[in-house]
Structures are given as structure tokens and as C-alpha cells.
N, C-alpha and C positions, 0 to 999 in steps of 0.2 A: 503494502499499500504506500509506503515512504517514496517505493521511486517512482510508482506513479505520479504521487503528489509531485516528485521533482520535476519529474519530464512536463509536465503541465504546465509549473511554471517557468521553467527553461524556453516552453515554447510560448508564453504569454509576455515572457521579459523581452524575448531576444531576438522576434522574428525580422520587426522591420529596419532596427540602428543595430547593428554592432558596435559597441562601445569601446572598440577593443583597436590598439594600437597597433603596426606591423614596427616588426625591429627595425629602430633607425639605422638608416644605410646613408650617407655623408658619403660623395666621392668628388674627387679634387675639391675645390675652393665652393663649390656651392653650397648656397647658404641655403636652410631648411627651416622652416618652423615648427617646433615642435610643442604638445601639449602635456604639461604630467603634474598632478597633483605634490600640492604642500601643505604644512601647516606653518605654523604663526609660533614660533619657540620662545620669540620674547622682542619687546616693545624697549627702545633701544631710547626713543625722546619723542615727544607728542606733546604740539602746541595747540589747542583748539580757542581759536579767534571768538566764534560763537557757536550756540548751539539753542538752538528750536526746539529740543526735542523729537526731533524726526530727523535730521541728518547733520552732522557738524560739519564746519567750515576751520579748517586747519591746515595742520603739516603734519604728516609722520615718518617716523624711522623705523625700519621694525629689521626683523632677522625669518625668512624662510627657510625650512627645511624639506626637500623634496622626496618625498614619501613612496616615489613609485617609479616604473623602469631602468632604464638604465643609468640616468644620472643619481639613485638613490641614493640617498645620503646627505649629496653635496648642502652647502648651509649659503645663500645670500644675503646679502643686505640690501635692501631698498627702500627707496623714499615715496611719499604718499601727499599730493598734493588737495585736499578736498576744498572743491566752490562752490561743495551745496547744495550741489545737483546729483540726489543719488541716480538719473538716467547715465551720468558719464564717471563717477567716480565707486568709492569703496572707503571704508573706516573700519578696521582690522581691528581685532582686539588680541589677548596672546590666548594658544590652542585653536584661533580661528583653521578650519580648513578653505584653504583655497585652489585654484584652478594657473597654473604657472605657463607663460607663453615665452618659451625661447625660444631663442635662433642660435644652430649649431653651424658651424663651418670645421670642415675638418676634422669632426667631430669632438670639438672642443664648444662650452658653450661661449657664444660670444654677445650676446644681450641676454635679459628679460626681465621679468614685471610681471605683475597680476592682473590674469585675465580676467578671472570673476571667482564669483563665490562657488564651493564646491557646492553640491545641489543634489546631484545622483542619487547618494545614498540614502536621503530623505522619501525621492522618488518610489526606491525598490522597498524599504520599509513602508511604502504607503502601500504599493502593491499586493505586500506580502501579507498588510493586516484586512486588505478589500478581499483578498483570496479566501483567507480563516474566517471572512464573518460571514462570504459566502457558503464556506463549507460546515462551519459550526452551525450557522442558522437553518440553511437548506437540506444539510446532510447530503442524500444522494442526489437531492433536485441540484444545490448549490454547486457539486462535486461536475450533473452537468451543464450546467451554467458556465462555468469555469473553463470546461470543453468547446464549449460554443463558442464562449469568445477568444479563446487562443485560436480554433479555427478562422475566428472575425478577420484576425489582426494577423495572421498569413494571408489570408485571402488580400486584401487591403495592401499587405507588404509585400507579397510574391505575385502577385497579378496585377491591380487596378494600380498602383505606384508606377511599378517600371512600365507598365502601357501608357499612361501618362506621360512618363519622360521620353517615352519613344515619338509621342508624337500621334498616335492612337485617338481617335474619336472621345472625348471626355464624357457625352452624355451616354455612348451606350457602354462605355467600359464600368461606369458606374452603377448602371440598372445591369448590366451584368453581374457583376462583386457585388450586389444589394441582394440582387436576387436569389445567387449562388450560397451567401450570408443567411438570406433567412431560412431558406431550403435545409441547408443543412442545421442552425441550430435550433429551427421548428422539428426536425425530426430527431434531433439528440432529446432533447429536451421532450417533447410528445407522442417523441414513437409514432408509426407508423398506422395513421386512423385515416377516419372521413374531417375528423377536427382538424389535423396537421395538414392535410391539402385545400381545408377551403381556409385556411389563416396562410396558406402560402399563397392560391391564388388571390386571396382581399388585398393580401400585399402585395403584392406585383402590380396589382390593378390600380392600386393607389400610389404605388412609384410611378406609370406609366403617367397615369392623369396629373401629379407631380411636375413631373419634368414638361410635360405637352405645355402647363399652365405659366411653368418660368418661362418656359423659353418664347409662347406668347408675347408673352409682357416685357419679358427683357429685351426683346428684338423689338418691339413696338416703340419702347421708353428708350433703345439707341443705348441700353448697358453695356460696357464694351470690358465689363471685369477688373480693371483697370483700378480701381480707386481705392485699393488696399493697399497698405505700403510694405507689405510679405508678396503682394504680389509685383509691386514696381520693382521692388530690390529683385525678385524673380527673372523679371524683363531684359536687366540690367547685366546679368549672370552671361560669358560669355558659354559653357557650357549648356546654356537652355536656349535651341534654336526653332523647335516647332510647335508649340504647347501652342493651341487655341484658349486664348484666354479669358473670354465669354464661356466657351464650354466648359471653361473649369470651373467656374461662377454657376453652372446650371444644374454642373456634376455632385458638387459642394453641398447645394439644398437637397439632391438627391439623397445623398449619403446621412446628411441633416437630417431629413424626416423620419428613414428608415427605424430607428427607436421607436418612435413614436405609431408609426403606421403600425409596425410588427407587433407592438404590445395590444392597438384595435384591435385589429384582427385577429389575434390568438383569444381575447377575451369573447369575443361576439362569437368564434366557432365554438369555445369552449361550452358558452352558454346555454347554445341554442344546443348542443350533443346531449348536453343533462337534463331540457328543457323535453327533449325527443326521447330522453330517457326514462323518464318522470312519468310521460301521459305521450300517447301518441294523438298528433290533433296534424289539422291540413297544413299542405304546404307551408299556402296563404297567410296562413295565423303563425307558421312558425317562424315566416320569415317577417312577419309584421314583429313578430317576437325580438326576434333578435336584431332590431330595426331600433326598436324601448331601448334593449340594453345599449347598443351602438350612443343614442341620442345623450344618455346618461353621461358616458364615457366621454362624449364630444368634447364637452364643456369646457372639462377639467383636462384632457389632453392640448387643447388646443393653447390654452392657457402655459401648457409644458412648452409647448414652441415659442410661443411668441413671448413668454420671458426667460427662455433660453437664450435667443436671439437679442433678445433688451438687455441684458445680462454683460452677454460680448460687449454692446454698442454705451456703453453708460459713460468715458470719457468723451467720448465724441458731444452722447448727451447736455453732460456740462460744458462742452465747451459753446455747444450753441446759446446755452442759456446765458453765458458770459457775455458772449459777443453780440446776441441778440439779431441774428440779420433780417430784414425784410423777409416775411413768409413766403413770397414770389421765389425767391432765392432760392430759402430751405428746402420749399415742398418739389424744386429744382435739381437737387444737389444730386450728383450720378452717386456719391456713397449713401445716402438714407433711401435713395429710390432703391438703391440696390438692397438695401436691409427690409423696406416694406417688402419686396418681389421673393425673396427669401424670406422672411418670416408666412407669409400672404400662402404663399404657393405649395410652402412642403401642407400647413394646417387647411387648405383646398384637398390636396391630393387625402390629407388622414380620416376629413370630412368624407371624400367618394368613397374610401376604401369601405365607412359603413356598410351603403346598401350593397355594395360589388360583392363582400362577404359572406352579408346576411342572404342573396341571390343564391349566391354558388354553394352556400352550407343548406341553405333550404330542400334545394335541386338535389344533392347528391347526399342528403340523410331518404332525402324521398325515394331514390333510386338502391337504396339499401334497405330498402322493409324488404 
């Protein structure tokens, strides 16, 4: 059992990004960048000019020891000038774990500095906590959920992302990946049954609807998918040449709506199966019961999607409150309209998944009688 859990954890943690570095191979006089873990072992000098309780302004001089890689054990003294801007600065304390950026030439460190705080260890602990909670609370079903999550990460990391990088159609890739994730996850958790088939088909219908709605309104609103800072960075990356950024926007909407649409479809299909088992009724009444269940779920799940997208846009919304742009300018901003399309197209797909799932489940249950 322990080996199984270890395998699952490894599958969950490492299919997308391998956080290991190859052995450093510097040849000739070539300068190479290398990142290593380090720990602050002593503060030599510290001068704080001001401190508002959030981020200090001042100067530090401290010693860092490298804790991994070929330069493990080496110590360096660094100076750190903080302007009070948390975006471009850092303020360390003794014992703090950091990531060091080293410049290597002929196997020797010729330059060094703190690149960022070390954060990945916290991420691993959080993932471990999440997995343990799933298993402790859900037991068998929790273990199945961990397996389905591992499959999801694998499909995204090994199928969808490489396909996007190679320039394939983002919307088609997102739909295929989402349908594969849905089918595998539902079959793992619910087994082979009419309930599972209904949920898979209902989710697929909702995703296709979300894709069509987002593409229609996105194209008529001239959304180019380049309003976000991350996309602009990607556009200026020399290694990225063939990506369809508007398609990438619509693919993101599909992936973002997948979880909520799957939940709705599975809830309706499961409820209709239980209703049918409790007492046989006409197909029409069974479908109507499924629709009633879906209506109860619809409001909360739509809120879930809207609030999820709103949460990621809080800094921008606060910015708009501060500068108070004219309403006509605000409602025609590429970024804001993009967020409207993202939230409302996904929610529309969720709503349409309700009748699709109800009708499919009702018909399949009738055929199986």
C-alpha cells in the first residue's frame, strides 16, 4: 500500500515540470547561469531606514551557504539594498532559505546573487497535506480521486501543453484533453455505468457549448488573447513561434470550466439514477426531476465560476476603482471584456450541461429498463 501511495504522489507531483537540474557542464569560456538552493547563515550588517510593517527600506549585508548541487558548502557574502518595493526586492533573516543565481565560467562562480525566496518545499508539503486529506476523509473514493488527479496532470503535461507548444489548434486540444480527463476521472470514481456515461456525455456537451459561445463572442468582440502580462511575456519569448493566442484564450476558458461542468453533470446523472432506482417513472418525469436537481445546483456552481475568475482579477478591479476610468472606456477594455467572456461563457456551458445531461440520462435509463 505504501508503494502504491508513493507512486501516486510521484505521479501527482512531477509529470508536468521536472524540478531537477542536469549536471553543470561549462566548456571553454562560456558563461552559464545556474540556480542553487542556499541558506542565510548570518546577518553581518543591517540598516533599516524606514519600515511601515509591510516591507522595509534599507540595506543588508549577509552570508549565504549553498546547500545543494556541485557547489554545496560554498559561502558567499552579499549586499542587499531594499527600496521598499516587494516586487523587486527581498529582505532576509538568519536561517532563511533562498534560491541563488550563479554565473559560472570554467567551472568557477564568477558572479552570484539571491534570485528569490525558496518556496517549493511549502508547495510539496501542501500537496502532501491535500493528498492525505483526500485519502483520510474519502478513503477508497479519496484514493480514486488522487489517481484521477494524477491522470489529469499527466494528460495536461504530456499531451495538451506539448501540443500547444508545437502550434496545434488550442481549442481542439483543450476539448480533446478535457473529454479524456472527464472520461477517465468519472470511470475511475464512478465505474462503468449509465450514470458515468451520462455524466461524460453531458460534460462533453457543456464543454462544446462553452467553446462555441466563447469563440463566437470572443471573435465578435475582437479579443486577441494578449491582454494578460503572462501572454505578452510569452509573445516575446524567442522559443515560442506558432501559438494562436486567441485560441489559447478560448482553450483556457474550456479548461477553467471543466471541473464545475463535470460536477454538475455527475450530480444530475447520479441523482437521476437514484430516483429511477427508488421508483420507476416515465422518461419525461425522470428528465424533469433531473432538470429540477440541476436548477438547484446551477446557481451555486455559476457563482463558483464567476467568483473564481473575479478572485484572479482583484488587483485589476482595485486599480480601476483607484483611477476611475470613464465607463465607456472601462467596458471596452480588452482585459475586462476578456474576463467577462471567460466567466460568462464557462457559466453558460455549465447551464447548458444541465438539460444535456438530464435528457441523455433519462433516455439511457429508459433504454436500460
